[in-house]
SEMI-341218 format. One record per residue (C-alpha): residue number from 0; residue in one letter; chain; x, y, z negated. Coordinates in steps of 0.02 Angstrom, whole numbers. Last residue first. Layout:
[NUM 'a' 'A' [X Y Z]]
...
***
This chain:
[382 'n' 'A' [9606 14152 -2970]]
[381 'a' 'A' [9485 14229 -3093]]
[380 'k' 'A' [9534 14378 -3198]]
[379 's' 'A' [9358 14448 -3189]]
[378 'p' 'A' [9293 14626 -3203]]
[377 'g' 'A' [9106 14655 -3229]]
[376 'g' 'A' [8948 14554 -3197]]
[375 'a' 'A' [8953 14573 -3009]]
[374 'l' 'A' [9124 14609 -2935]]
[373 'v' 'A' [9132 14766 -2829]]
[372 'i' 'A' [9202 14738 -2655]]
[371 'n' 'A' [9314 14874 -2585]]
[370 'q' 'A' [9407 14741 -2484]]
[369 's' 'A' [9570 14764 -2581]]
[368 'a' 'A' [9467 14762 -2742]]
[367 'a' 'A' [9394 14594 -2693]]
[366 'w' 'A' [9568 14522 -2664]]
[365 'e' 'A' [9626 14586 -2833]]
[364 's' 'A' [9475 14506 -2919]]
[363 'l' 'A' [9511 14351 -2818]]
[362 'p' 'A' [9677 14326 -2905]]
[361 'r' 'A' [9784 14238 -2773]]
[360 'r' 'A' [9779 14049 -2776]]
[359 'q' 'A' [9847 14040 -2598]]
[358 'l' 'A' [9696 13935 -2548]]
[357 'a' 'A' [9581 14062 -2633]]
[356 'a' 'A' [9661 14209 -2543]]
[355 'a' 'A' [9649 14119 -2376]]
[354 'm' 'A' [9467 14076 -2413]]
[353 'l' 'A' [9428 14258 -2447]]
[352 'd' 'A' [9519 14308 -2286]]
[351 'p' 'A' [9407 14189 -2189]]
[350 'f' 'A' [9252 14258 -2278]]
[349 'q' 'A' [9281 14442 -2242]]
[348 'd' 'A' [9210 14441 -2065]]
[347 'p' 'A' [9061 14340 -2126]]
[346 't' 'A' [9021 14479 -2250]]
[345 'c' 'A' [9047 14465 -2437]]
[344 'a' 'A' [8941 14460 -2593]]
[343 'f' 'A' [9013 14447 -2768]]
[342 's' 'A' [9029 14334 -2920]]
[341 'p' 'A' [9199 14294 -2997]]
[340 'i' 'A' [9213 14147 -3119]]
[339 'd' 'A' [9332 14203 -3257]]
[338 'f' 'A' [9226 14120 -3393]]
[337 'g' 'A' [9155 14286 -3454]]
[336 's' 'A' [9124 14334 -3273]]
[335 'f' 'A' [9008 14186 -3257]]
[334 'a' 'A' [8902 14253 -3400]]
[333 'e' 'A' [8893 14423 -3314]]
[332 'a' 'A' [8840 14341 -3151]]
[331 'v' 'A' [8708 14244 -3247]]
[330 'r' 'A' [8639 14403 -3323]]
[329 'h' 'A' [8643 14496 -3158]]
[328 'd' 'A' [8528 14371 -3071]]
[327 'f' 'A' [8540 14418 -2888]]
[326 's' 'A' [8467 14531 -2753]]
[325 'p' 'A' [8596 14558 -2618]]
[324 'q' 'A' [8682 14720 -2567]]
[323 'g' 'A' [8709 14740 -2382]]
[322 'd' 'A' [8633 14636 -2242]]
[321 'd' 'A' [8788 14576 -2151]]
[320 'n' 'A' [8786 14401 -2225]]
[319 'l' 'A' [8866 14283 -2349]]
[318 'a' 'A' [8770 14320 -2508]]
[317 'l' 'A' [8793 14302 -2696]]
[316 'l' 'A' [8954 14204 -2672]]
[315 'a' 'A' [8999 14124 -2838]]
[314 'v' 'A' [9180 14063 -2842]]
[313 'v' 'A' [9246 13916 -2943]]
[312 'q' 'A' [9429 13860 -2934]]
[311 'v' 'A' [9420 13691 -3019]]
[310 'g' 'A' [9546 13668 -3161]]
[309 's' 'A' [9440 13574 -3288]]
[308 'a' 'A' [9400 13739 -3375]]
[307 'k' 'A' [9316 13805 -3217]]
[306 'l' 'A' [9209 13650 -3199]]
[305 'h' 'A' [9162 13660 -3383]]
[304 'a' 'A' [9114 13844 -3365]]
[303 'a' 'A' [9001 13801 -3217]]
[302 'r' 'A' [8922 13662 -3320]]
[301 'r' 'A' [8894 13776 -3468]]
[300 'i' 'A' [8812 13907 -3356]]
[299 'm' 'A' [8697 13775 -3281]]
[298 'a' 'A' [8652 13705 -3452]]
[297 'k' 'A' [8602 13879 -3509]]
[296 'e' 'A' [8498 13907 -3352]]
[295 'd' 'A' [8402 13743 -3360]]
[294 'g' 'A' [8302 13739 -3198]]
[293 'g' 'A' [8236 13881 -3090]]
[292 'e' 'A' [8403 13970 -3090]]
[291 'y' 'A' [8415 14137 -2998]]
[290 'l' 'A' [8601 14135 -2959]]
[289 'd' 'A' [8583 14223 -2789]]
[288 's' 'A' [8675 14073 -2718]]
[287 'i' 'A' [8828 14019 -2621]]
[286 'l' 'A' [8931 13916 -2745]]
[285 'i' 'A' [9106 13897 -2673]]
[284 'l' 'A' [9201 13760 -2763]]
[283 'i' 'A' [9389 13758 -2727]]
[282 't' 'A' [9477 13598 -2776]]
[281 'e' 'A' [9663 13559 -2800]]
[280 'e' 'A' [9660 13578 -2990]]
[279 'p' 'A' [9502 13474 -3000]]
[278 'r' 'A' [9568 13327 -2897]]
[277 'd' 'A' [9431 13196 -2884]]
[276 'i' 'A' [9282 13314 -2862]]
[275 'l' 'A' [9131 13242 -2773]]
[274 't' 'A' [9042 13191 -2934]]
[273 'e' 'A' [9054 13372 -2994]]
[272 'c' 'A' [8959 13425 -2839]]
[271 'y' 'A' [8810 13325 -2900]]
[270 'a' 'A' [8811 13409 -3071]]
[269 'l' 'A' [8830 13578 -2984]]
[268 'a' 'A' [8672 13543 -2884]]
[267 'r' 'A' [8575 13491 -3040]]
[266 'n' 'A' [8625 13650 -3129]]
[265 'i' 'A' [8581 13756 -2978]]
[264 'd' 'A' [8400 13697 -2978]]
[263 't' 'A' [8306 13816 -2862]]
[262 'g' 'A' [8126 13808 -2802]]
[261 'g' 'A' [8061 13787 -2625]]
[260 'g' 'A' [8115 13877 -2469]]
[259 'l' 'A' [8228 13838 -2322]]
[258 'q' 'A' [8225 13655 -2272]]
[257 'i' 'A' [8398 13610 -2207]]
[256 'g' 'A' [8433 13461 -2096]]
[255 'f' 'A' [8397 13570 -1946]]
[254 'l' 'A' [8543 13680 -1998]]
[253 'v' 'A' [8662 13533 -2016]]
[252 'e' 'A' [8610 13466 -1846]]
[251 'v' 'A' [8651 13637 -1774]]
[250 'p' 'A' [8817 13637 -1866]]
[249 'd' 'A' [8874 13480 -1774]]
[248 's' 'A' [9034 13399 -1840]]
[247 'l' 'A' [8973 13443 -2014]]
[246 'q' 'A' [8844 13303 -2011]]
[245 'd' 'A' [8934 13184 -2132]]
[244 't' 'A' [8954 13324 -2259]]
[243 'l' 'A' [8768 13361 -2264]]
[242 'd' 'A' [8739 13307 -2445]]
[241 'v' 'A' [8558 13350 -2485]]
[240 'i' 'A' [8501 13398 -2659]]
[239 'e' 'A' [8324 13428 -2721]]
[238 't' 'A' [8258 13573 -2825]]
[237 'd' 'A' [8335 13686 -2693]]
[236 'f' 'A' [8499 13618 -2630]]
[235 'v' 'A' [8630 13609 -2495]]
[234 'v' 'A' [8795 13515 -2511]]
[233 'm' 'A' [8944 13533 -2395]]
[232 's' 'A' [9110 13443 -2417]]
[231 't' 'A' [9276 13499 -2341]]
[230 'n' 'A' [9446 13414 -2353]]
[229 'v' 'A' [9583 13534 -2302]]
[228 's' 'A' [9738 13499 -2195]]
[227 'k' 'A' [9631 13407 -2068]]
[226 'i' 'A' [9543 13562 -2004]]
[225 's' 'A' [9381 13506 -1918]]
[224 'a' 'A' [9285 13512 -2082]]
[223 'm' 'A' [9336 13694 -2102]]
[222 'v' 'A' [9251 13740 -1939]]
[221 'a' 'A' [9093 13644 -1983]]
[220 'g' 'A' [9084 13726 -2154]]
[219 'f' 'A' [9109 13898 -2076]]
[218 'i' 'A' [8961 13866 -1962]]
[217 's' 'A' [8852 13797 -2100]]
[216 's' 'A' [8896 13941 -2216]]
[215 'y' 'A' [8848 14070 -2083]]
[214 'v' 'A' [8676 13993 -2058]]
[213 'v' 'A' [8647 13967 -2245]]
[212 's' 'A' [8693 14148 -2284]]
[211 't' 'A' [8564 14202 -2154]]
[210 'g' 'A' [8426 14109 -2245]]
[209 'm' 'A' [8474 14140 -2428]]
[208 's' 'A' [8308 14223 -2475]]
[207 'g' 'A' [8213 14066 -2428]]
[206 's' 'A' [8298 13950 -2551]]
[205 'q' 'A' [8435 13845 -2473]]
[204 'd' 'A' [8566 13874 -2610]]
[203 'i' 'A' [8731 13812 -2541]]
[202 'c' 'A' [8868 13715 -2630]]
[201 'l' 'A' [9022 13719 -2517]]
[200 'v' 'A' [9156 13604 -2587]]
[199 'i' 'A' [9335 13629 -2529]]
[198 'd' 'A' [9476 13506 -2566]]
[197 'r' 'A' [9656 13563 -2544]]
[196 'l' 'A' [9815 13493 -2465]]
[195 'a' 'A' [9723 13357 -2372]]
[194 's' 'A' [9824 13199 -2351]]
[193 'k' 'A' [9945 13172 -2208]]
[192 'k' 'A' [10068 13310 -2251]]
[191 'r' 'A' [10183 13383 -2123]]
[190 'g' 'A' [10317 13507 -2170]]
[189 'f' 'A' [10330 13680 -2098]]
[188 'g' 'A' [10466 13704 -1969]]
[187 'i' 'A' [10649 13747 -1950]]
[186 'k' 'A' [10742 13724 -1787]]
[185 'r' 'A' [10932 13725 -1780]]
[184 'e' 'A' [11031 13757 -1622]]
[183 'p' 'A' [10919 13901 -1572]]
[182 'i' 'A' [10969 13995 -1413]]
[181 'i' 'A' [10931 14174 -1458]]
[180 's' 'A' [10893 14298 -1319]]
[179 'k' 'A' [10959 14452 -1233]]
[178 'y' 'A' [11013 14338 -1088]]
[177 'd' 'A' [11187 14409 -1069]]
[176 'h' 'A' [11198 14452 -1254]]
[175 'q' 'A' [11161 14274 -1310]]
[174 'y' 'A' [11119 14269 -1498]]
[173 'h' 'A' [11185 14110 -1578]]
[172 'k' 'A' [11235 14198 -1739]]
[171 'l' 'A' [11052 14244 -1763]]
[170 'n' 'A' [11008 14059 -1774]]
[169 'a' 'A' [10954 14039 -1957]]
[168 'r' 'A' [10860 14204 -1955]]
[167 'i' 'A' [10766 14155 -1797]]
[166 't' 'A' [10716 13985 -1868]]
[165 'r' 'A' [10662 14062 -2034]]
[164 'n' 'A' [10545 14185 -1947]]
[163 'w' 'A' [10483 14059 -1820]]
[162 'd' 'A' [10424 13927 -1943]]
[161 'm' 'A' [10376 13802 -1808]]
[160 'e' 'A' [10235 13679 -1845]]
[159 's' 'A' [10131 13712 -1688]]
[158 'h' 'A' [10284 13684 -1579]]
[157 'r' 'A' [10323 13519 -1661]]
[156 'p' 'A' [10450 13523 -1799]]
[155 'r' 'A' [10608 13417 -1814]]
[154 'n' 'A' [10692 13498 -1965]]
[153 'n' 'A' [10532 13505 -2068]]
[152 'r' 'A' [10524 13600 -2231]]
[151 'i' 'A' [10401 13577 -2375]]
[150 'a' 'A' [10370 13739 -2467]]
[149 'r' 'A' [10239 13790 -2341]]
[148 'n' 'A' [10084 13747 -2441]]
[147 'l' 'A' [9939 13806 -2337]]
[146 's' 'A' [9879 13985 -2315]]
[145 'g' 'A' [9914 14015 -2131]]
[144 't' 'A' [9821 13858 -2082]]
[143 'i' 'A' [9669 13918 -2178]]
[142 'a' 'A' [9665 14099 -2119]]
[141 'e' 'A' [9708 14055 -1940]]
[140 'r' 'A' [9570 13925 -1932]]
[139 'm' 'A' [9440 14043 -2003]]
[138 'p' 'A' [9491 14186 -1888]]
[137 'e' 'A' [9477 14064 -1740]]
[136 's' 'A' [9307 13995 -1789]]
[135 'l' 'A' [9213 14158 -1817]]
[134 'k' 'A' [9178 14241 -1650]]
[133 'r' 'A' [9162 14088 -1539]]
[132 'e' 'A' [9068 13999 -1678]]
[131 'l' 'A' [8943 14141 -1689]]
[130 'd' 'A' [8899 14125 -1504]]
[129 'e' 'A' [8888 13936 -1517]]
[128 'v' 'A' [8774 13949 -1669]]
[127 'v' 'A' [8653 14071 -1586]]
[126 'k' 'A' [8640 13966 -1428]]
[125 'r' 'A' [8618 13810 -1535]]
[124 'v' 'A' [8476 13898 -1628]]
[123 'v' 'A' [8388 13936 -1464]]
[122 'v' 'A' [8407 13757 -1402]]
[121 'r' 'A' [8341 13690 -1568]]
[120 'a' 'A' [8192 13807 -1559]]
[119 't' 'A' [8152 13743 -1386]]
[118 'd' 'A' [8157 13563 -1446]]
[117 'k' 'A' [8049 13609 -1596]]
[116 'v' 'A' [7912 13689 -1490]]
[115 'k' 'A' [7837 13529 -1417]]
[114 'n' 'A' [7843 13451 -1590]]
[113 'p' 'A' [7727 13584 -1663]]
[112 'm' 'A' [7820 13695 -1785]]
[111 'v' 'A' [7762 13698 -1966]]
[110 's' 'A' [7917 13622 -2047]]
[109 'q' 'A' [8031 13714 -1926]]
[108 'l' 'A' [7979 13886 -1985]]
[107 'g' 'A' [8128 13925 -2096]]
[106 'i' 'A' [8247 13856 -1967]]
[105 'l' 'A' [8168 13969 -1836]]
[104 't' 'A' [8183 14123 -1946]]
[103 'a' 'A' [8363 14085 -1996]]
[102 'a' 'A' [8411 14066 -1813]]
[101 'l' 'A' [8325 14230 -1768]]
[100 'h' 'A' [8413 14317 -1911]]
[99 'v' 'A' [8580 14253 -1848]]
[98 'n' 'A' [8550 14329 -1678]]
[97 'p' 'A' [8601 14268 -1506]]
[96 'e' 'A' [8502 14376 -1384]]
[95 'v' 'A' [8356 14289 -1299]]
[94 'n' 'A' [8347 14326 -1113]]
[93 'e' 'A' [8340 14158 -1027]]
[92 'm' 'A' [8249 14064 -1165]]
[91 'f' 'A' [8122 14204 -1183]]
[90 'e' 'A' [8093 14209 -996]]
[89 'p' 'A' [8056 14022 -998]]
[88 'e' 'A' [7909 14055 -1117]]
[87 'l' 'A' [7876 13910 -1235]]
[86 'l' 'A' [7958 13994 -1384]]
[85 'm' 'A' [7852 14150 -1362]]
[84 'r' 'A' [7691 14050 -1354]]
[83 'e' 'A' [7731 13968 -1520]]
[82 'm' 'A' [7775 14134 -1599]]
[81 'g' 'A' [7614 14216 -1539]]
[80 'l' 'A' [7579 14319 -1693]]
[79 'r' 'A' [7412 14242 -1740]]
[78 'e' 'A' [7448 14057 -1709]]
[77 'f' 'A' [7629 14041 -1763]]
[76 'a' 'A' [7605 14163 -1905]]
[75 'd' 'A' [7452 14066 -1962]]
[74 'r' 'A' [7560 13910 -1979]]
[73 'q' 'A' [7685 14008 -2082]]
[72 'm' 'A' [7545 14078 -2190]]
[71 'v' 'A' [7472 13905 -2221]]
[70 'k' 'A' [7644 13834 -2265]]
[69 'v' 'A' [7676 13980 -2384]]
[68 'v' 'A' [7511 13948 -2473]]
[67 's' 'A' [7560 13769 -2517]]
[66 's' 'A' [7735 13828 -2566]]
[65 'p' 'A' [7669 13952 -2694]]
[64 'f' 'A' [7671 14138 -2648]]
[63 'f' 'A' [7780 14287 -2692]]
[62 'k' 'A' [7957 14230 -2657]]
[61 'r' 'A' [7921 14118 -2510]]
[60 'i' 'A' [7813 14256 -2435]]
[59 'd' 'A' [7954 14381 -2454]]
[58 'g' 'A' [8090 14274 -2377]]
[57 'l' 'A' [7982 14239 -2225]]
[56 'w' 'A' [7948 14426 -2207]]
[55 'a' 'A' [8135 14465 -2215]]
[54 'a' 'A' [8168 14339 -2076]]
[53 'a' 'A' [8029 14414 -1971]]
[52 'k' 'A' [8097 14590 -1994]]
[51 'p' 'A' [8273 14534 -1950]]
[50 'a' 'A' [8206 14444 -1795]]
[49 's' 'A' [8109 14594 -1731]]
[48 's' 'A' [7987 14535 -1599]]
[47 'g' 'A' [7830 14595 -1687]]
[46 'l' 'A' [7807 14547 -1867]]
[45 'g' 'A' [7639 14631 -1880]]
[44 'g' 'A' [7587 14807 -1917]]
[43 's' 'A' [7497 14928 -1802]]
[42 'r' 'A' [7343 14914 -1907]]
[41 'd' 'A' [7174 14840 -1869]]
[40 's' 'A' [7246 14664 -1856]]
[39 'd' 'A' [7284 14657 -2043]]
[38 'y' 'A' [7323 14473 -2069]]
[37 'l' 'A' [7508 14444 -2039]]
[36 'a' 'A' [7598 14607 -2075]]
[35 'e' 'A' [7463 14654 -2201]]
[34 'l' 'A' [7495 14499 -2306]]
[33 'a' 'A' [7681 14536 -2320]]
[32 'k' 'A' [7646 14721 -2351]]
[31 'd' 'A' [7524 14677 -2491]]
[30 'm' 'A' [7651 14562 -2573]]
[29 'r' 'A' [7780 14702 -2563]]
[28 'l' 'A' [7656 14820 -2648]]
[27 'a' 'A' [7624 14693 -2787]]
[26 'e' 'A' [7813 14676 -2808]]
[25 'g' 'A' [7834 14860 -2850]]
[24 'q' 'A' [7678 14968 -2841]]
[23 'l' 'A' [7497 14954 -2787]]
[22 'k' 'A' [7373 15095 -2808]]
[21 'c' 'A' [7201 15035 -2863]]
[20 'g' 'A' [7049 15142 -2826]]
[19 't' 'A' [6952 14981 -2806]]
[18 'g' 'A' [6835 15049 -2672]]
[17 'd' 'A' [6924 14965 -2526]]
[16 'q' 'A' [6990 15123 -2443]]
[15 'e' 'A' [7173 15075 -2472]]
[14 'g' 'A' [7147 14912 -2381]]
[13 'g' 'A' [7185 14728 -2404]]
[12 'l' 'A' [7026 14663 -2481]]
[11 'i' 'A' [7117 14518 -2565]]
[10 'l' 'A' [7266 14621 -2622]]
[9 'r' 'A' [7153 14760 -2692]]
[8 'w' 'A' [7046 14628 -2777]]
[7 'r' 'A' [7201 14557 -2862]]
[6 'e' 'A' [7257 14730 -2917]]
[5 'l' 'A' [7083 14767 -2986]]
[4 'r' 'A' [7089 14608 -3090]]
[3 'n' 'A' [7264 14649 -3154]]
[2 's' 'A' [7207 14825 -3202]]
[1 'e' 'A' [7059 14754 -3298]]
[0 'm' 'A' [7175 14640 -3399]]
***
């Protein structure tokens, strides 16, 4: 009891020479660092201009402090660290480098931004999103369109529907030596199908620690929504649920419809996603979350197992970012593994190939092994 009191005084006084003699460790030390970065003006600390550092700081304060305190600290960050002034500087707008951490930081702070700053923040986020879209959209499109059901044949294909390998093989006898070319008499293409071949549901945890994952997920969701051969839905959640499917045509609007932070109720989110599923055996549900359940954990695990048993292809992505190993609930990941629901983190560069493997119904444990990804919770036979 005495040690807890000293620890609290140490955090309040904020200095190692405070007379408490208390050495902080673990989470208490991280809390102290989060407070020091904002309030200790005598040190060389502070968030500075580093977007990754600012994003990590925002995640820490949401983890360690209640939402009412987080709002105060965010507002203080704007005032004390010059974030508002930075966003109003024309030079900043001209020279800002597109950065996913910067986008996550601005989205996380939008609730405390003055109105005059929000327009600038939106422009900055759009710049980040457009840069990422240029890099990520084509690999995503190629992965999805290359993974569709190609059993149906089309004898009058458009150029985009041509099956070149089969067409060449079928017309080898028409090879023209003079022209060193094949003149195809018979064209073979992939069949057309008006309805979506597969349904994809992105269920995204918008708690503070998932900031960069949310940015990447929104961009991929928008790309997938533009591909008619798949039907994409996007749901974000904390303790509340927001269906952003109708906004997927503009990922920036999606991102500004997200409120990073708050609690987490995965069970409630999965229950909502279940109402979106009409064709279980043709549905892929990607749960992007660190699996820390703030609601009914046992009910959440049962619901995930029920979705899997109904034929839904369920995947738990612990993180979709470039930041390395995520923090996640190992017990839940292990429980998921028992129901053949794989849990792992992947980078944005790997995500298109992951979706291709899922669309082709390849065992995702084999796909993960090919990418040197270790499944959380142990081996899974999941498809």
